[in-house]
N, C-alpha and C positions, 0 to 999 in steps of 0.2 A: 771386321778390327776395320774403322773408322781408319782413310789414308791422309796423308800431309794435305797441310794446305801451303806452299808455296807463296808468298805475298813479294810482290816485284814495285821499288819502286820507280815510274818512268820518268824521275826528274820532270822538269818546267818547260821544257824546251824541247828538239830533236834531236837526230842522230848523233848529232856531234856534240852535244850536251850529254850524251845516257854514258855511263860510265861501258867499260868495255868487259866488264864478266858481264854484267846482266845482258848487253847487246849478245854475246855469246852463250847465255842461257836462254833468254829469248829464240833465238834460233836452230832451238833443239828440239821445243813443244809447237804441237801443229796450234793446241786449243788455250786460248785464254779465257776467264774471265772477267770481267773489264770495269772498273765503277761508270766510267762514262766515255765513248769514242769520241768525246771531241777535245784529242789530244796531238799534238806533234807528229808525236813516235808512233800509237798507231795507225797515223794516216800514213807514216814510212812503210813499216812491216807489213805489205798486205798480202804474204805467204800464210800467215797467222790467222787463225777461224777466231775471231775477236766476237765474246759474247758480252754486251754489258747491259748494265742494267739503267739505262737511262731512262725508261718506259716505268721502272720503278718512282718516279719521281714526281712519276705524273698521280699515281693512286694515292700520294698520302698529303696530307698539309702541316705534319709536321717531322721535322728531318729525324728528329731520331727515332720514326715511322720507320723512316726509308731506310737508316744502317739499319735499323731490325730485320726487316724484310730481304737486307743484301744478306748480311752474316747467318740467317735463317738456313736461305735458299745455298749458298756455299757449304754449309756444313753436311745436307741435303744431298749436296754432289758429291762430299768426301765420303759418304760412306762407301761411295762404289770402286772408288780410284782417287789416286794421288788428284790435285790440282791445282794450278795456277793461277793467283788472283792478282792483278797488277790495279795498280794506284795513280794518281798524277803523284810528282815530289817525290816525294821520305815517305814510305811507312808509318815510321813515329814520329812523321811531325804537323801535325793538325789535321788528323787522319780518323776518324772519328771509329771506322769500321775496322780497322787492325785494334785498335783499344779493344772492341768488343771481342773479337776473337780473341786475344789474349786473355781474354781473362777468365775465358774457359778451359781452366784444365786439362780435359781431356781430350784435345784436342793437338795433335803435332802440329806448331807452328815452325817455320821456316820464314828470317825475314829477310831479303837483300835489301839491303836501303839503295836507290836511288840518287843523284843530287836535290837536298833541298832549296829551294827557291831563296830561304830566311839568307843566305848570303850575298847573293845580287842583288837582293831589296836597299843591304846595307849600303850597300857599294852604291845602285844609282842613285841613292837619298843623302850621300855623303854622311852617313852616320855611324860612330865608334860603338855596337855593342858593350863596352866596360862602362860606359855610360851608365847601363842598365835599361831594359826591356820590357816589354810585357805584350805575349799572345792574346789573342781569344781569337774566338771564332764568330762569325758576322752573322749566321742564324741563331744563336741563342745568346748571347753576350746580355750581359744587365747593365745597366749603372753603378750597378754595388760590388760588381767587379773590377773598376777601371783605379789606377794610382796613375793622378793626373805629374803625379813626381818622375814619374815615368816614360820612356816614350813608347807607342802602340800599336803596335804591328797587329790587323785586322785580317786578318784571311773569310774565304768561302761570299767573299762581294762580289760575284758574278752578275747580278743584275739589278736593275733598278730599284725594284721591289726591298731588296734587302736593303738597299747601299740609300731606300730611304728610311728604313729602319733604323739601321746603323747614325742616321744623322742625328734621326730622336733623340735616340738614348746618347750619344756625345752631348747634345746640346743640353743636358742636364747636368753637365760638367766641365765644358768647358764655351768659352768665348764664340758667338755666332760666325764671327770673323777669323777666330782661330785660321791659321792655314793647314792645311793636312794638304800630303802626296797618293795619288790613285798612280797606283804602280802596276800595268801591266804587261808582260815578259819580262819581266828586269831586265834579261840578255839574249832575250832571243831576236829572231827576228821578230822586224814589225814590234819593239818595246818602246815603250813611254811610259815616261812620268809625267805627271800635269799635278803641280800647284794649282790650289785653290781655294778659299775661305770653304769654313766648314758649312756653311748654309748654302752653297752650290754643289755640293759635290753628287748629287742625284741628278744637276742639270746635263743633262746630254749628252754626260762621256761615254764612250763604246766601253762595255765592258766584260767580263769574259771568265772562265774560270779558272784565269790565271793571273786575274786582276785581285788585287791585296790593297788596302788601305794604309800610309805610315802616318802615323801622329805623331807630331814631336811632342816632348813633356810642355807642363804650363812653364813661364817663370813664376818665380817667389809674386807676382805684384795681382797673380791672380789667382793666388791660394787662397783668400778669404773666405769662397764658399766650401774649404774642406775644413773638415772636422775634428779632421788632425791637426790642424795648423793654428786652430784656436787653441788645444791644449799644449801647443808647445808656445804659442806666445803668453800662458799665463804661467807654467813653469816656468819661463824665463823671469817674469815680474818679483814674483815669489822667491828669487833665488837671492843669498844674502846679499850678494853686491850690484842686485837693481833698484830696485824701487821702493821708496823709504817706505810710502804706507804698503805695497801691496805685501812685502816681504812680513811685516810686523802681525802680520792678521792671522787671528785664528778662525777656528770653529767659533766659538763661542761670540765671538766681535763682529763675525757673520751676522747676528739671526737676525738683528732689525732689517740689517736691509732686506733681507727676502722676504721680509713682511710689506716693506715699502715699494718694494718692486711689483709685489702680487697688489698689493691697493693702487699704485698705476696701471695693470693690466685693467684691472676691474673697471678704471674711468677709460681706455682704450676700448673697449669693448660697450661697454655704453653709449660713447658716442661712437660707433661704429666705426670708427677711423682706422682702414689697413695698415698704414702707414706706419702708425703710435702702437696697432697692435705687434706689428713685428718688431718693432723699437722696445718696443717691452717687454715680449716671448727673448728677445736678445738678454735682454739684462739677466731675467729670471734663470738663463741656460750658463751665462757668465757665473752665478752663482753654484750652480754643480760644477760647474770646471774648475770653478777657483775654489771649491772644498776640496775635488777630487787634487787638486793641482798641489795644497798642506798638505794632502795627505800622501802625497810623492813625496815630497821633502823631507815627514819626516819617517820615511817608507815605512807605513800603515798600508798605508791602499791607493789608488791611484782612478783616474775615470775611465779608463778600459776594465778595469773592474767592477767600478757603476753600473755601464752601459751591460756588463756581463752580467750582470747582477736581475736588472732588468728585464733584461732578455730574456732570461731564466724562467723569470716569475712570470712575465707574461705566458709565454709559453705552459707553462705548470699551470697556468689558470685559465687556460683555453682548452682542457684536453677535448671537447668536441668540433676544433678549428684543426687543431696541431696533431690532436692522437687519433683513434680508431676506438671503434665500440662506443662512441658516447657521443650519445642524441638529448639535441635540447629544444622544447616547440615552445617554451614561455619561460616567463622573467623570473619566476616560480622558480622550476628547472634550475635554470641557467643559479638562479641565490645560493640551490642546493649546489651545485658542481662546486664554487665559489667557496662557500662552504666546508667541505671536503678537503679540497685543495687546502687550505688554509690549515686546520686542521691534519693533514701529511705533511704541511710546513714545521708542524708546535707549534701557531699559533691556537692559544685559546680565546673562545670570544668571550671579553669582558658585557657584562652585564651594562657597567657607563663608562663611553668613550671618551674621555676627556679631548679628544681631539676633534670632537664632534662636534662636543660643547662649547669648545672653542672656535669653532666654524662659525657655528649659531649667531655667535655672541658676535663676533668680526663681522659675518654677513647683516645682522640687526642694525649695527651701529654704523654700515658704509649705508645701508637705505635709511637712516635718520637722517645722515646727515648731505647725502648729496643729493637725492629725492624727495624728500621731507624737510631740506632746505634748514636744519638746523643747525645750532654750530654743535663743535664737540661735545661743550658743559652739557647742554640742557639733552642731548643724546645721551651722555654719561648717566644723568640722572634721572631719563626713563629707563636705563637698565637697570640701575641699583635700584626702581621703584615696581619692575617687575620682578625681578628676584627677590624683592621682600615679596609679593605678592606670593609666589611661589614655594616659603615656607609655613 
């Protein structure tokens, strides 16, 4: 029968900050497995045999692989006896190995919480958590997970390489000069809080396993790059007591504008004008968000449902990328995959697709006017003549 694994939190500082119950528990055991020896409590309790997993970090490129090996080793050791496993901070706060252990319901796990770093970090940067915050692991964070409206705590920023990766990820969402705080040992001896512009956060700062990064929320003037901010703008504009033009628009009244914006995007692309392309893509995106705001106002649908529908569709139509057991080696095979996906959606292949005929006419008209320098009237006569010839 497998023994019990007791997971102990060592807190973030020395013995003075360690809860007395945990101190007393540790003094009763002879051997403790510990994720890392780099911790003040480990240095202070010299009578314990500490068996660390520091060397595991050197064996793997991915932290997920490190944590998986640690957990597997702990399970193997617990096959013979009860064991104690110690981690920095609180076992249930930003500790992946605890999370993995608890996922296995066959293991008897007891968690003894040490003091978490969060309270002291809030005090160090003078932040009230009631204002809202988010916490992410710096070793695996993505820009998609970041909410710029809330303060952000990033853990595991313990060396320059991770700090550099975190900086690059944050700069996708925040201005380069956004002030951030590098917090090391928020309340212990040698504690330090250093504020700097985001672009400097990986420059010559001493980092350790007690280092976290605090990123204040962005103020509203910096929301412009956030998609949800755009949807909130349009929701306000179509409200009954707001913009006289926007509030009376309908799905039908907007149809013409989509064609106009598509034409302007064509021109920008043909002129290889990046700034103009950016502007016109924004105008086309506005049409999507505009329809979403109208749909939300009428309580039929909203922009979130538009995004959800197209996301699900893209995944469904690319099983060779997002699924398993589907291999595509040619365009012909890919076309068959798409055909199968459409059939599964209940869409029948039309013999004549009106949208393709419309697109062909539109592109021909655009070419005659813009590339062959005809007037619109001349181009229309050409199109009418071609149509008559096909009859």
